N, CA, C and O atoms as CSV, one atom per row, in Angstrom:
chain,resi,resn,atom,element,x,y,z
A,1,PRO,N,N,19.562,-27.887,-25.985
A,1,PRO,CA,C,20.912,-27.896,-26.528
A,1,PRO,C,C,21.927,-27.566,-25.435
A,1,PRO,O,O,21.656,-26.824,-24.491
A,2,ARG,N,N,23.093,-28.148,-25.610
A,2,ARG,CA,C,24.172,-27.925,-24.660
A,2,ARG,C,C,24.966,-26.680,-25.033
A,2,ARG,O,O,25.238,-26.427,-26.207
A,3,ALA,N,N,25.333,-25.905,-24.010
A,3,ALA,CA,C,26.133,-24.700,-24.252
A,3,ALA,C,C,27.587,-25.101,-24.472
A,3,ALA,O,O,28.102,-26.020,-23.835
A,4,HIS,N,N,28.220,-24.399,-25.374
A,4,HIS,CA,C,29.635,-24.620,-25.638
A,4,HIS,C,C,30.410,-23.448,-25.061
A,4,HIS,O,O,29.900,-22.328,-25.047
A,5,PRO,N,N,31.612,-23.669,-24.590
A,5,PRO,CA,C,32.411,-22.569,-24.037
A,5,PRO,C,C,32.495,-21.410,-25.027
A,5,PRO,O,O,32.781,-21.602,-26.209
A,6,GLY,N,N,32.240,-20.207,-24.522
A,6,GLY,CA,C,32.326,-19.019,-25.363
A,6,GLY,C,C,31.088,-18.770,-26.196
A,6,GLY,O,O,31.074,-17.826,-26.987
A,7,HIS,N,N,30.052,-19.574,-26.055
A,7,HIS,CA,C,28.818,-19.409,-26.817
A,7,HIS,C,C,27.647,-19.182,-25.867
A,7,HIS,O,O,27.608,-19.723,-24.762
A,8,LEU,N,N,26.711,-18.384,-26.314
A,8,LEU,CA,C,25.498,-18.149,-25.539
A,8,LEU,C,C,24.369,-18.967,-26.118
A,8,LEU,O,O,24.307,-19.196,-27.326
A,9,HIS,N,N,23.485,-19.401,-25.260
A,9,HIS,CA,C,22.305,-20.142,-25.692
A,9,HIS,C,C,21.062,-19.345,-25.320
A,9,HIS,O,O,20.899,-18.949,-24.166
A,10,LYS,N,N,20.203,-19.113,-26.274
A,10,LYS,CA,C,18.956,-18.388,-26.036
A,10,LYS,C,C,17.920,-19.380,-25.506
A,10,LYS,O,O,17.538,-20.326,-26.196
A,11,ALA,N,N,17.473,-19.147,-24.273
A,11,ALA,CA,C,16.510,-20.057,-23.646
A,11,ALA,C,C,15.095,-19.799,-24.149
A,11,ALA,O,O,14.330,-20.740,-24.362
A,12,ARG,N,N,14.741,-18.526,-24.342
A,12,ARG,CA,C,13.408,-18.186,-24.826
A,12,ARG,C,C,13.387,-16.732,-25.266
A,12,ARG,O,O,14.300,-15.966,-24.961
A,13,ASP,N,N,12.335,-16.359,-25.988
A,13,ASP,CA,C,12.147,-14.977,-26.409
A,13,ASP,C,C,11.592,-14.151,-25.255
A,13,ASP,O,O,11.000,-14.689,-24.319
A,14,GLY,N,N,11.789,-12.845,-25.334
A,14,GLY,CA,C,11.202,-11.947,-24.348
A,14,GLY,C,C,12.154,-11.614,-23.221
A,14,GLY,O,O,13.286,-12.094,-23.173
A,15,PRO,N,N,11.669,-10.775,-22.308
A,15,PRO,CA,C,12.519,-10.345,-21.190
A,15,PRO,C,C,12.755,-11.477,-20.195
A,15,PRO,O,O,11.964,-12.416,-20.100
A,16,CYS,N,N,13.842,-11.370,-19.468
A,16,CYS,CA,C,14.143,-12.343,-18.416
A,16,CYS,C,C,13.147,-12.163,-17.275
A,16,CYS,O,O,12.772,-11.042,-16.932
A,17,GLU,N,N,12.732,-13.271,-16.700
A,17,GLU,CA,C,11.815,-13.215,-15.568
A,17,GLU,C,C,12.563,-12.765,-14.319
A,17,GLU,O,O,13.726,-13.113,-14.116
A,18,PHE,N,N,11.874,-11.984,-13.484
A,18,PHE,CA,C,12.458,-11.616,-12.199
A,18,PHE,C,C,11.354,-11.340,-11.193
A,18,PHE,O,O,10.237,-10.962,-11.548
A,19,ALA,N,N,11.696,-11.538,-9.935
A,19,ALA,CA,C,10.750,-11.351,-8.831
A,19,ALA,C,C,10.381,-9.879,-8.683
A,19,ALA,O,O,11.140,-9.004,-9.100
A,20,PRO,N,N,9.229,-9.602,-8.096
A,20,PRO,CA,C,8.813,-8.214,-7.888
A,20,PRO,C,C,9.805,-7.417,-7.041
A,20,PRO,O,O,10.420,-7.927,-6.105
A,21,VAL,N,N,9.930,-6.146,-7.412
A,21,VAL,CA,C,10.728,-5.177,-6.664
A,21,VAL,C,C,9.847,-3.940,-6.488
A,21,VAL,O,O,9.316,-3.414,-7.467
A,22,VAL,N,N,9.691,-3.478,-5.260
A,22,VAL,CA,C,8.925,-2.253,-5.016
A,22,VAL,C,C,9.829,-1.080,-5.368
A,22,VAL,O,O,10.824,-0.830,-4.688
A,23,VAL,N,N,9.480,-0.358,-6.440
A,23,VAL,CA,C,10.327,0.748,-6.893
A,23,VAL,C,C,9.892,2.088,-6.296
A,23,VAL,O,O,10.720,2.983,-6.127
A,24,VAL,N,N,8.617,2.236,-5.978
A,24,VAL,CA,C,8.132,3.428,-5.275
A,24,VAL,C,C,7.218,2.935,-4.153
A,24,VAL,O,O,6.066,2.578,-4.399
A,25,PRO,N,N,7.733,2.915,-2.923
A,25,PRO,CA,C,6.926,2.403,-1.807
A,25,PRO,C,C,5.856,3.405,-1.382
A,25,PRO,O,O,5.970,4.597,-1.666
A,26,PRO,N,N,4.819,2.923,-0.704
A,26,PRO,CA,C,3.806,3.844,-0.187
A,26,PRO,C,C,4.392,4.708,0.926
A,26,PRO,O,O,5.231,4.254,1.703
A,27,ARG,N,N,3.938,5.960,0.993
A,27,ARG,CA,C,4.417,6.871,2.042
A,27,ARG,C,C,3.436,6.873,3.202
A,27,ARG,O,O,2.227,6.762,3.002
A,28,SER,N,N,3.952,6.998,4.399
A,28,SER,CA,C,3.094,7.108,5.574
A,28,SER,C,C,2.384,8.458,5.554
A,28,SER,O,O,2.939,9.454,5.089
A,29,VAL,N,N,1.150,8.481,6.062
A,29,VAL,CA,C,0.355,9.708,6.044
A,29,VAL,C,C,-0.261,9.965,7.417
A,29,VAL,O,O,-0.510,9.040,8.190
A,30,HIS,N,N,-0.502,11.252,7.701
A,30,HIS,CA,C,-1.203,11.694,8.912
A,30,HIS,C,C,-2.366,12.546,8.418
A,30,HIS,O,O,-2.182,13.428,7.580
A,31,ASN,N,N,-3.568,12.282,8.940
A,31,ASN,CA,C,-4.707,13.104,8.556
A,31,ASN,C,C,-5.764,13.028,9.648
A,31,ASN,O,O,-5.559,12.405,10.690
A,32,VAL,N,N,-6.897,13.671,9.392
A,32,VAL,CA,C,-7.958,13.765,10.394
A,32,VAL,C,C,-9.172,12.949,9.963
A,32,VAL,O,O,-9.351,12.667,8.778
A,33,THR,N,N,-10.001,12.574,10.931
A,33,THR,CA,C,-11.216,11.839,10.605
A,33,THR,C,C,-12.050,12.643,9.615
A,33,THR,O,O,-12.134,13.868,9.700
A,34,GLY,N,N,-12.663,11.931,8.678
A,34,GLY,CA,C,-13.483,12.565,7.655
A,34,GLY,C,C,-12.726,12.934,6.398
A,34,GLY,O,O,-13.346,13.228,5.376
A,35,ALA,N,N,-11.402,12.928,6.442
A,35,ALA,CA,C,-10.586,13.288,5.272
A,35,ALA,C,C,-10.529,12.122,4.281
A,35,ALA,O,O,-10.986,11.016,4.570
A,36,GLN,N,N,-9.962,12.395,3.120
A,36,GLN,CA,C,-9.707,11.369,2.105
A,36,GLN,C,C,-8.208,11.124,2.058
A,36,GLN,O,O,-7.424,12.069,1.965
A,37,VAL,N,N,-7.805,9.852,2.122
A,37,VAL,CA,C,-6.387,9.494,2.130
A,37,VAL,C,C,-6.133,8.470,1.036
A,37,VAL,O,O,-6.912,7.533,0.856
A,38,GLY,N,N,-5.040,8.652,0.307
A,38,GLY,CA,C,-4.646,7.691,-0.717
A,38,GLY,C,C,-3.204,7.258,-0.535
A,38,GLY,O,O,-2.336,8.065,-0.202
A,39,LEU,N,N,-2.959,5.974,-0.756
A,39,LEU,CA,C,-1.600,5.425,-0.746
A,39,LEU,C,C,-1.361,4.800,-2.109
A,39,LEU,O,O,-2.293,4.278,-2.722
A,40,SER,N,N,-0.118,4.845,-2.594
A,40,SER,CA,C,0.204,4.187,-3.859
A,40,SER,C,C,1.510,3.420,-3.728
A,40,SER,O,O,2.334,3.695,-2.856
A,41,CYS,N,N,1.673,2.452,-4.619
A,41,CYS,CA,C,2.821,1.556,-4.577
A,41,CYS,C,C,3.135,1.140,-6.015
A,41,CYS,O,O,2.260,0.632,-6.715
A,42,GLU,N,N,4.386,1.354,-6.466
A,42,GLU,CA,C,4.794,0.944,-7.815
A,42,GLU,C,C,5.743,-0.238,-7.713
A,42,GLU,O,O,6.680,-0.241,-6.914
A,43,VAL,N,N,5.478,-1.246,-8.546
A,43,VAL,CA,C,6.238,-2.491,-8.507
A,43,VAL,C,C,6.714,-2.836,-9.915
A,43,VAL,O,O,5.988,-2.648,-10.891
A,44,ARG,N,N,7.954,-3.350,-10.007
A,44,ARG,CA,C,8.504,-3.823,-11.280
A,44,ARG,C,C,8.720,-5.329,-11.164
A,44,ARG,O,O,9.236,-5.810,-10.155
A,45,ALA,N,N,8.317,-6.084,-12.213
A,45,ALA,CA,C,8.491,-7.539,-12.213
A,45,ALA,C,C,8.146,-8.108,-13.580
A,45,ALA,O,O,7.391,-7.508,-14.345
A,46,VAL,N,N,8.716,-9.284,-13.879
A,46,VAL,CA,C,8.353,-10.058,-15.069
A,46,VAL,C,C,8.236,-11.510,-14.627
A,46,VAL,O,O,9.204,-12.060,-14.103
A,47,PRO,N,N,7.094,-12.145,-14.819
A,47,PRO,CA,C,5.862,-11.585,-15.370
A,47,PRO,C,C,5.212,-10.582,-14.413
A,47,PRO,O,O,5.584,-10.463,-13.245
A,48,THR,N,N,4.223,-9.867,-14.962
A,48,THR,CA,C,3.535,-8.838,-14.190
A,48,THR,C,C,3.011,-9.429,-12.887
A,48,THR,O,O,2.398,-10.497,-12.893
A,49,PRO,N,N,3.245,-8.746,-11.773
A,49,PRO,CA,C,2.819,-9.296,-10.480
A,49,PRO,C,C,1.345,-9.030,-10.180
A,49,PRO,O,O,0.723,-8.141,-10.763
A,50,VAL,N,N,0.812,-9.809,-9.270
A,50,VAL,CA,C,-0.490,-9.530,-8.666
A,50,VAL,C,C,-0.190,-8.688,-7.428
A,50,VAL,O,O,0.595,-9.095,-6.572
A,51,ILE,N,N,-0.817,-7.515,-7.334
A,51,ILE,CA,C,-0.572,-6.621,-6.199
A,51,ILE,C,C,-1.823,-6.571,-5.339
A,51,ILE,O,O,-2.929,-6.375,-5.841
A,52,THR,N,N,-1.638,-6.750,-4.045
A,52,THR,CA,C,-2.749,-6.667,-3.103
A,52,THR,C,C,-2.385,-5.716,-1.967
A,52,THR,O,O,-1.216,-5.560,-1.614
A,53,TRP,N,N,-3.403,-5.093,-1.408
A,53,TRP,CA,C,-3.247,-4.257,-0.222
A,53,TRP,C,C,-3.789,-5.018,0.972
A,53,TRP,O,O,-4.835,-5.662,0.889
A,54,ARG,N,N,-3.072,-4.941,2.081
A,54,ARG,CA,C,-3.482,-5.611,3.312
A,54,ARG,C,C,-3.288,-4.653,4.478
A,54,ARG,O,O,-2.408,-3.792,4.458
A,55,LYS,N,N,-4.124,-4.820,5.490
A,55,LYS,CA,C,-3.937,-4.071,6.734
A,55,LYS,C,C,-3.385,-5.046,7.759
A,55,LYS,O,O,-3.902,-6.151,7.924
A,56,VAL,N,N,-2.330,-4.628,8.444
A,56,VAL,CA,C,-1.699,-5.462,9.465
A,56,VAL,C,C,-2.502,-5.300,10.754
A,56,VAL,O,O,-2.621,-4.200,11.294
A,57,MET,N,N,-3.048,-6.413,11.232
A,57,MET,CA,C,-3.890,-6.409,12.432
A,57,MET,C,C,-3.261,-7.307,13.493
A,57,MET,O,O,-2.340,-8.072,13.207
A,58,GLN,N,N,-3.762,-7.206,14.705
A,58,GLN,CA,C,-3.342,-8.098,15.789
A,58,GLN,C,C,-4.535,-8.959,16.185
A,58,GLN,O,O,-5.635,-8.448,16.392
A,59,SER,N,N,-4.314,-10.260,16.288
A,59,SER,CA,C,-5.371,-11.155,16.755
A,59,SER,C,C,-5.512,-10.995,18.271
A,59,SER,O,O,-4.628,-10.429,18.913
A,60,PRO,N,N,-6.611,-11.486,18.848
A,60,PRO,CA,C,-6.752,-11.422,20.316
A,60,PRO,C,C,-5.593,-12.114,21.046
A,60,PRO,O,O,-5.269,-11.763,22.181
A,61,GLU,N,N,-4.976,-13.096,20.388
A,61,GLU,CA,C,-3.842,-13.799,20.997
A,61,GLU,C,C,-2.535,-13.028,20.846
A,61,GLU,O,O,-1.512,-13.427,21.402
A,62,GLY,N,N,-2.562,-11.925,20.096
A,62,GLY,CA,C,-1.366,-11.112,19.931
A,62,GLY,C,C,-0.532,-11.442,18.716
A,62,GLY,O,O,0.546,-10.872,18.543
A,63,THR,N,N,-0.998,-12.353,17.857
A,63,THR,CA,C,-0.247,-12.676,16.642
A,63,THR,C,C,-0.653,-11.728,15.520
A,63,THR,O,O,-1.751,-11.171,15.529
A,64,GLN,N,N,0.244,-11.552,14.556
A,64,GLN,CA,C,-0.019,-10.659,13.425
A,64,GLN,C,C,-0.960,-11.333,12.435
A,64,GLN,O,O,-0.772,-12.497,12.079
A,65,VAL,N,N,-1.967,-10.596,11.995
A,65,VAL,CA,C,-2.939,-11.077,11.020
A,65,VAL,C,C,-2.983,-10.056,9.891
A,65,VAL,O,O,-2.966,-8.851,10.144
A,66,LEU,N,N,-3.040,-10.527,8.646
A,66,LEU,CA,C,-3.131,-9.634,7.494
A,66,LEU,C,C,-4.550,-9.680,6.945
A,66,LEU,O,O,-5.030,-10.736,6.533
A,67,GLU,N,N,-5.218,-8.530,6.942
A,67,GLU,CA,C,-6.571,-8.439,6.402
A,67,GLU,C,C,-6.491,-7.921,4.970
A,67,GLU,O,O,-6.045,-6.797,4.738
A,68,GLU,N,N,-6.924,-8.745,4.000
A,68,GLU,CA,C,-6.882,-8.320,2.602
A,68,GLU,C,C,-7.955,-7.263,2.358
A,68,GLU,O,O,-9.094,-7.393,2.808
A,69,LEU,N,N,-7.565,-6.211,1.633
A,69,LEU,CA,C,-8.456,-5.079,1.389
A,69,LEU,C,C,-8.918,-5.043,-0.063
A,69,LEU,O,O,-8.171,-5.477,-0.941
A,70,PRO,N,N,-10.109,-4.547,-0.350
A,70,PRO,CA,C,-10.947,-3.744,0.522
A,70,PRO,C,C,-11.806,-4.541,1.507
A,70,PRO,O,O,-12.349,-3.955,2.443
A,71,GLY,N,N,-11.942,-5.846,1.328
A,71,GLY,CA,C,-12.792,-6.600,2.249
A,71,GLY,C,C,-14.199,-6.035,2.216
A,71,GLY,O,O,-14.705,-5.696,1.146
A,72,ASP,N,N,-14.840,-5.928,3.375
A,72,ASP,CA,C,-16.196,-5.370,3.412
A,72,ASP,C,C,-16.214,-3.923,3.904
A,72,ASP,O,O,-17.239,-3.442,4.388
A,73,HIS,N,N,-15.089,-3.237,3.781
A,73,HIS,CA,C,-15.008,-1.824,4.183
A,73,HIS,C,C,-15.610,-0.949,3.083
A,73,HIS,O,O,-15.066,-0.872,1.981
A,74,VAL,N,N,-16.725,-0.295,3.380
A,74,VAL,CA,C,-17.381,0.532,2.365
A,74,VAL,C,C,-16.624,1.823,2.090
A,74,VAL,O,O,-16.885,2.490,1.088
A,75,ASN,N,N,-15.691,2.184,2.962
A,75,ASN,CA,C,-14.940,3.430,2.776
A,75,ASN,C,C,-13.563,3.191,2.153
A,75,ASN,O,O,-12.749,4.112,2.098
A,76,ILE,N,N,-13.291,1.966,1.683
A,76,ILE,CA,C,-11.978,1.646,1.103
A,76,ILE,C,C,-12.147,1.129,-0.323
A,76,ILE,O,O,-12.960,0.241,-0.583
A,77,ALA,N,N,-11.366,1.700,-1.243
A,77,ALA,CA,C,-11.337,1.240,-2.633
A,77,ALA,C,C,-9.896,0.924,-3.007
A,77,ALA,O,O,-8.969,1.607,-2.571
A,78,VAL,N,N,-9.712,-0.117,-3.819
A,78,VAL,CA,C,-8.387,-0.537,-4.275
A,78,VAL,C,C,-8.406,-0.599,-5.797
A,78,VAL,O,O,-9.372,-1.075,-6.395
A,79,GLN,N,N,-7.329,-0.114,-6.422
A,79,GLN,CA,C,-7.220,-0.172,-7.881
A,79,GLN,C,C,-5.788,-0.504,-8.261
A,79,GLN,O,O,-4.841,-0.074,-7.602
A,80,VAL,N,N,-5.639,-1.286,-9.345
A,80,VAL,CA,C,-4.319,-1.647,-9.866
A,80,VAL,C,C,-4.334,-1.404,-11.367
A,80,VAL,O,O,-5.321,-1.701,-12.039
A,81,ARG,N,N,-3.238,-0.863,-11.893
A,81,ARG,CA,C,-3.107,-0.684,-13.350
A,81,ARG,C,C,-1.669,-0.940,-13.751
A,81,ARG,O,O,-0.766,-0.917,-12.915
A,82,GLY,N,N,-1.466,-1.182,-15.020
A,82,GLY,CA,C,-0.119,-1.355,-15.546
A,82,GLY,C,C,0.582,-0.013,-15.648
A,82,GLY,O,O,-0.059,1.026,-15.806
A,83,GLY,N,N,1.915,-0.046,-15.555
A,83,GLY,CA,C,2.697,1.174,-15.740
A,83,GLY,C,C,3.133,1.783,-14.430
A,83,GLY,O,O,2.832,1.233,-13.371
A,84,PRO,N,N,3.830,2.896,-14.466
A,84,PRO,CA,C,3.962,3.814,-15.587
A,84,PRO,C,C,4.988,3.394,-16.643
A,84,PRO,O,O,4.958,3.923,-17.754
A,85,SER,N,N,5.891,2.467,-16.334
A,85,SER,CA,C,6.896,2.021,-17.305
A,85,SER,C,C,6.653,0.565,-17.661
A,85,SER,O,O,5.812,-0.101,-17.058
A,86,ASP,N,N,7.403,0.073,-18.656
A,86,ASP,CA,C,7.308,-1.340,-19.014
A,86,ASP,C,C,7.623,-2.208,-17.808
A,86,ASP,O,O,8.504,-1.886,-17.010
A,87,HIS,N,N,6.909,-3.294,-17.684
A,87,HIS,CA,C,7.115,-4.286,-16.620
A,87,HIS,C,C,6.865,-3.713,-15.231
A,87,HIS,O,O,7.415,-4.200,-14.244
A,88,GLU,N,N,6.031,-2.672,-15.159
A,88,GLU,CA,C,5.668,-2.089,-13.873
A,88,GLU,C,C,4.158,-2.122,-13.705
A,88,GLU,O,O,3.407,-2.148,-14.680
A,89,ALA,N,N,3.733,-2.122,-12.463
A,89,ALA,CA,C,2.317,-2.003,-12.119
A,89,ALA,C,C,2.224,-1.071,-10.919
A,89,ALA,O,O,3.125,-1.020,-10.081
A,90,THR,N,N,1.123,-0.339,-10.853
A,90,THR,CA,C,0.890,0.585,-9.750
A,90,THR,C,C,-0.424,0.219,-9.085
A,90,THR,O,O,-1.421,-0.041,-9.759
A,91,ALA,N,N,-0.420,0.200,-7.754
A,91,ALA,CA,C,-1.634,-0.092,-6.990
A,91,ALA,C,C,-1.921,1.072,-6.055
A,91,ALA,O,O,-1.010,1.662,-5.473
A,92,TRP,N,N,-3.204,1.392,-5.923
A,92,TRP,CA,C,-3.638,2.460,-5.029
A,92,TRP,C,C,-4.656,1.922,-4.050
A,92,TRP,O,O,-5.379,0.967,-4.335
A,93,ILE,N,N,-4.696,2.553,-2.895
A,93,ILE,CA,C,-5.786,2.333,-1.949
A,93,ILE,C,C,-6.296,3.711,-1.568
A,93,ILE,O,O,-5.517,4.608,-1.250
A,94,LEU,N,N,-7.612,3.870,-1.604
A,94,LEU,CA,C,-8.253,5.137,-1.258
A,94,LEU,C,C,-9.150,4.884,-0.050
A,94,LEU,O,O,-9.982,3.978,-0.063
A,95,ILE,N,N,-8.974,5.687,0.987
A,95,ILE,CA,C,-9.800,5.582,2.189
A,95,ILE,C,C,-10.589,6.880,2.311
A,95,ILE,O,O,-10.009,7.951,2.495
A,96,ASN,N,N,-11.925,6.781,2.208
A,96,ASN,CA,C,-12.772,7.972,2.213
A,96,ASN,C,C,-14.185,7.617,2.673
A,96,ASN,O,O,-14.871,6.863,1.983
A,97,PRO,N,N,-14.633,8.124,3.792
A,97,PRO,CA,C,-13.943,9.018,4.711
A,97,PRO,C,C,-13.033,8.237,5.660
A,97,PRO,O,O,-13.276,7.070,5.966
A,98,LEU,N,N,-11.999,8.904,6.104
A,98,LEU,CA,C,-11.048,8.313,7.043
A,98,LEU,C,C,-11.684,8.250,8.432
A,98,LEU,O,O,-12.253,9.229,8.916
A,99,ARG,N,N,-11.575,7.077,9.060
A,99,ARG,CA,C,-12.117,6.879,10.410
A,99,ARG,C,C,-10.976,6.530,11.356
A,99,ARG,O,O,-9.912,6.096,10.916
A,100,LYS,N,N,-11.193,6.716,12.634
A,100,LYS,CA,C,-10.151,6.405,13.624
A,100,LYS,C,C,-9.730,4.940,13.512
A,100,LYS,O,O,-8.551,4.626,13.675
A,101,GLU,N,N,-10.675,4.040,13.238
A,101,GLU,CA,C,-10.346,2.613,13.138
A,101,GLU,C,C,-9.543,2.257,11.882
A,101,GLU,O,O,-9.063,1.130,11.757
A,102,ASP,N,N,-9.393,3.208,10.951
A,102,ASP,CA,C,-8.547,2.983,9.765
A,102,ASP,C,C,-7.069,3.180,10.078
A,102,ASP,O,O,-6.210,2.841,9.265
A,103,GLU,N,N,-6.773,3.725,11.250
A,103,GLU,CA,C,-5.387,3.937,11.650
A,103,GLU,C,C,-4.662,2.597,11.723
A,103,GLU,O,O,-5.226,1.598,12.171
A,104,GLY,N,N,-3.399,2.588,11.276
A,104,GLY,CA,C,-2.608,1.368,11.379
A,104,GLY,C,C,-1.588,1.243,10.270
A,104,GLY,O,O,-1.292,2.202,9.557
A,105,VAL,N,N,-1.052,0.033,10.139
A,105,VAL,CA,C,-0.019,-0.266,9.154
A,105,VAL,C,C,-0.668,-0.947,7.955
A,105,VAL,O,O,-1.431,-1.901,8.106
A,106,TYR,N,N,-0.355,-0.442,6.757
A,106,TYR,CA,C,-0.871,-0.989,5.509
A,106,TYR,C,C,0.290,-1.578,4.720
A,106,TYR,O,O,1.386,-1.018,4.689
A,107,GLN,N,N,0.032,-2.716,4.083
A,107,GLN,CA,C,1.066,-3.437,3.344
A,107,GLN,C,C,0.685,-3.530,1.870
A,107,GLN,O,O,-0.423,-3.941,1.525
A,108,CYS,N,N,1.617,-3.145,1.016
A,108,CYS,CA,C,1.504,-3.374,-0.422
A,108,CYS,C,C,2.286,-4.659,-0.686
A,108,CYS,O,O,3.488,-4.717,-0.425
A,109,HIS,N,N,1.612,-5.689,-1.203
A,109,HIS,CA,C,2.241,-6.997,-1.419
A,109,HIS,C,C,2.154,-7.342,-2.904
A,109,HIS,O,O,1.076,-7.290,-3.495
A,110,ALA,N,N,3.286,-7.693,-3.502
A,110,ALA,CA,C,3.334,-8.056,-4.918
A,110,ALA,C,C,3.932,-9.448,-5.061
A,110,ALA,O,O,4.914,-9.781,-4.398
A,111,ALA,N,N,3.331,-10.262,-5.935
A,111,ALA,CA,C,3.829,-11.625,-6.127
A,111,ALA,C,C,3.669,-12.044,-7.582
A,111,ALA,O,O,2.686,-11.705,-8.241
A,112,ASN,N,N,4.653,-12.786,-8.065
A,112,ASN,CA,C,4.539,-13.479,-9.346
A,112,ASN,C,C,5.148,-14.864,-9.165
A,112,ASN,O,O,5.505,-15.237,-8.047
A,113,MET,N,N,5.274,-15.633,-10.249
A,113,MET,CA,C,5.765,-17.006,-10.131
A,113,MET,C,C,7.235,-17.087,-9.738
A,113,MET,O,O,7.719,-18.166,-9.397
A,114,VAL,N,N,7.953,-15.970,-9.779
A,114,VAL,CA,C,9.380,-15.962,-9.455
A,114,VAL,C,C,9.624,-15.613,-7.984
A,114,VAL,O,O,10.587,-16.087,-7.380
A,115,GLY,N,N,8.739,-14.774,-7.409
A,115,GLY,CA,C,8.952,-14.376,-6.020
A,115,GLY,C,C,7.929,-13.361,-5.561
A,115,GLY,O,O,6.873,-13.206,-6.174
A,116,GLU,N,N,8.246,-12.674,-4.484
A,116,GLU,CA,C,7.329,-11.680,-3.932
A,116,GLU,C,C,8.096,-10.571,-3.224
A,116,GLU,O,O,9.269,-10.718,-2.881
A,117,ALA,N,N,7.398,-9.456,-3.017
A,117,ALA,CA,C,7.978,-8.307,-2.314
A,117,ALA,C,C,6.847,-7.591,-1.601
A,117,ALA,O,O,5.678,-7.732,-1.961
A,118,GLU,N,N,7.209,-6.825,-0.591
A,118,GLU,CA,C,6.207,-6.046,0.126
A,118,GLU,C,C,6.828,-4.773,0.666
A,118,GLU,O,O,8.043,-4.667,0.836
A,119,SER,N,N,5.958,-3.813,0.931
A,119,SER,CA,C,6.377,-2.555,1.528
A,119,SER,C,C,5.242,-2.083,2.429
A,119,SER,O,O,4.073,-2.362,2.162
A,120,HIS,N,N,5.584,-1.373,3.486
A,120,HIS,CA,C,4.599,-0.948,4.474
A,120,HIS,C,C,4.543,0.567,4.610
A,120,HIS,O,O,5.522,1.268,4.350
A,121,SER,N,N,3.391,1.052,5.019
A,121,SER,CA,C,3.247,2.456,5.393
A,121,SER,C,C,2.258,2.537,6.549
A,121,SER,O,O,1.466,1.623,6.780
A,122,THR,N,N,2.323,3.642,7.261
A,122,THR,CA,C,1.461,3.832,8.426
A,122,THR,C,C,0.487,4.970,8.165
A,122,THR,O,O,0.867,6.029,7.666
A,123,VAL,N,N,-0.770,4.737,8.506
A,123,VAL,CA,C,-1.794,5.776,8.452
A,123,VAL,C,C,-2.101,6.163,9.897
A,123,VAL,O,O,-2.526,5.332,10.699
A,124,THR,N,N,-1.877,7.441,10.214
A,124,THR,CA,C,-2.160,7.965,11.548
A,124,THR,C,C,-3.368,8.888,11.439
A,124,THR,O,O,-3.414,9.763,10.575
A,125,VAL,N,N,-4.344,8.689,12.321
A,125,VAL,CA,C,-5.600,9.434,12.247
A,125,VAL,C,C,-5.813,10.231,13.533
A,125,VAL,O,O,-5.779,9.677,14.632
A,126,LEU,N,N,-6.031,11.532,13.382
A,126,LEU,CA,C,-6.397,12.392,14.503
A,126,LEU,C,C,-7.920,12.468,14.529
A,126,LEU,O,O,-8.535,12.905,13.557
A,127,ASP,N,N,-8.526,12.049,15.626
A,127,ASP,CA,C,-9.982,12.023,15.756
A,127,ASP,C,C,-10.495,13.421,16.091
A,127,ASP,O,O,-10.364,13.883,17.225
A,128,LEU,N,N,-11.080,14.092,15.095
A,128,LEU,CA,C,-11.558,15.470,15.289
A,128,LEU,C,C,-12.714,15.562,16.271
A,128,LEU,O,O,-12.922,16.613,16.878
A,129,SER,N,N,-13.471,14.480,16.439
A,129,SER,CA,C,-14.629,14.552,17.338
A,129,SER,C,C,-14.203,14.863,18.772
A,129,SER,O,O,-15.000,15.390,19.549
A,130,LYS,N,N,-12.980,14.550,19.125
A,130,LYS,CA,C,-12.484,14.848,20.472
A,130,LYS,C,C,-12.239,16.343,20.669
A,130,LYS,O,O,-12.143,16.813,21.803
A,131,TYR,N,N,-12.136,17.093,19.567
A,131,TYR,CA,C,-11.783,18.508,19.656
A,131,TYR,C,C,-12.933,19.432,19.281
A,131,TYR,O,O,-12.791,20.651,19.378
A,132,ARG,N,N,-14.052,18.893,18.860
A,132,ARG,CA,C,-15.155,19.742,18.397
A,132,ARG,C,C,-15.753,20.581,19.515
A,132,ARG,O,O,-16.266,21.671,19.261
A,133,SER,N,N,-15.697,20.093,20.747
A,133,SER,CA,C,-16.302,20.842,21.848
A,133,SER,C,C,-15.344,21.877,22.441
A,133,SER,O,O,-15.714,22.613,23.356
A,134,PHE,N,N,-14.126,21.933,21.928
A,134,PHE,CA,C,-13.147,22.881,22.455
A,134,PHE,C,C,-13.543,24.308,22.065
A,134,PHE,O,O,-13.912,24.568,20.919
A,135,ARG,N,N,-13.464,25.217,23.020
A,135,ARG,CA,C,-13.760,26.632,22.760
A,135,ARG,C,C,-12.589,27.471,23.257
A,135,ARG,O,O,-12.046,27.229,24.335
A,136,PHE,N,N,-12.213,28.452,22.460
A,136,PHE,CA,C,-11.192,29.387,22.917
A,136,PHE,C,C,-11.822,30.292,23.973
A,136,PHE,O,O,-12.987,30.667,23.844
A,137,PRO,N,N,-11.074,30.646,25.008
A,137,PRO,CA,C,-11.633,31.550,26.026
A,137,PRO,C,C,-11.929,32.920,25.417
A,137,PRO,O,O,-11.295,33.337,24.448
A,138,ALA,N,N,-12.893,33.598,26.000
A,138,ALA,CA,C,-13.249,34.941,25.527
A,138,ALA,C,C,-12.062,35.870,25.732
A,138,ALA,O,O,-11.315,35.706,26.697
A,139,PRO,N,N,-11.871,36.850,24.838
A,139,PRO,CA,C,-10.751,37.781,25.005
A,139,PRO,C,C,-10.903,38.560,26.315
A,139,PRO,O,O,-12.011,38.894,26.737
A,140,ASP,N,N,-9.787,38.831,26.929
A,140,ASP,CA,C,-9.787,39.574,28.197
A,140,ASP,C,C,-9.902,41.065,27.884
A,140,ASP,O,O,-9.062,41.615,27.171
A,141,ASP,N,N,-10.937,41.720,28.413
A,141,ASP,CA,C,-11.170,43.140,28.135
A,141,ASP,C,C,-10.176,44.054,28.841
A,141,ASP,O,O,-10.120,45.247,28.543
A,142,ARG,N,N,-9.400,43.520,29.762
A,142,ARG,CA,C,-8.486,44.366,30.537
A,142,ARG,C,C,-7.225,44.729,29.762
A,142,ARG,O,O,-6.420,45.506,30.275
A,143,MET,N,N,-7.015,44.228,28.594
A,143,MET,CA,C,-5.775,44.510,27.865
A,143,MET,C,C,-5.810,45.838,27.208
A,143,MET,O,O,-4.843,46.228,26.553
């Protein structure tokens, strides 16, 4: 039907479609090898988006490569659920145990038929194995 001046036309029932928007981005974290680290990302969109976690890598040629997670990493788990509010979804990535090679930039990517959005966070890992052999000097008896 044609719209007439001053009149509204209902195109369909339900909420208006819109591209994903990251409403709570993942926070960057610093931790030590062997620890457990979790990142989360909340996205709002209609229709509900597909959310994936990726690690930003560099190819030998120096170009950016996105590795979809969890892949074959036995220490990485990914979960997505609806909520906490209407038209929102939350995705988590859990890294346990944290290894030095897990250090890097992680991307939360959300997409639906209307568009896509992404947000990044950095995981920094302190390798404890480098410090295990450190010993404090014996106290000086002359004090």
